[in-house]
N, C-alpha and C positions, 0 to 999 in steps of 0.2 A: 949862132944867134942865141941870145938869152931870152928865156921865157919865164914869166912870173908863175904861170900854172898851165897845166893841160887839163881839159875836161874830156872824159871819154864816156860815151854812151853806146851800148851795144843793143841792137834791135835785129829782128828778122825781116829781111826784105829791103830792097833799094827804095821803094816808095816810102816806107816807114822811116828810113834814114833821112830822106828829104824833109819829112814832117818834123823830125827832131831838129835837124839843122835850122829850119825856119823858126821854130819855136825858140831855140836857144839864141839865135841872132836877134830876135825881137825882144828877148827878156833882158839882155845885158850887153855891155860893150865888150863883146868877144869877137875873135877872128876865127873864121873857118879855116882849118889847116888841110884836112883830107879825110877820107874814110877808107877803111881797109875791110875787104870782104874775105870771108872764109867759106869753105864748103858748107852746105846746108842752108845757105842764104843769109847767114849772119853778117851784119855790117857794123863795124865800130866807127863812130863818128869822133873826130878829134877837133877840139876847139882850144884856143889859147887866149890869154889875157891876164890881167892881174888876178890875184887869188880871189878877191871878193866877187869880181864879175864872173869868173868861171864857176865859182860855187853857186851864184845866183842862177846862172844859165842851166847848170846841171839840175839844181833843185826845181827849176821851172818845168822840167820834163818828168821829174820824179813825183812831184806833188800833184800834177794833173796830166798824166801821160797821154799823148796823142795816139799811142799804140802800146803794145806790150814791150816793156823795157826788160831786157835780159840781164844787164849789168850796167852799173854806172860808177864812176870814180873821179876824184879830183887829185891830181898830182901837183903838189906845191913845189916850187923850185926844182923842176925836173933836172936830172943829171945830164951831162953833155951827151952821154951815150943814148939816153932816152930821146933827147932832142934830135940826135942824128937819125935814129930809127924813124921818127915821125917825118923828118925832112926827106928821107929816102923814099918813104911811102908816098909822100906828096909829089915828089919828082916822078915817080912811076905813074901816078895818076894823071899827070900832065902830059906824059909821053904818048 
């Protein structure tokens, strides 16, 4: 599948990840893909959409964060390998 952009926001805690997902979905026409957790409670939320929408969604949580944002990024025109990684994580989350 081709993606215009991915937006990634890392927070600490699942509850904070849900706050970020909610804020991003309300801010722009983006699609929730998955989130990936690591030890220490860090959760990285992945959204997709066109570049402008993804940038707006990421900026909505950076400009007025609902919680502490550890890191955030926008990947324009992600490579096929990057898309495959996100799709694999999304598949594991559904299982």
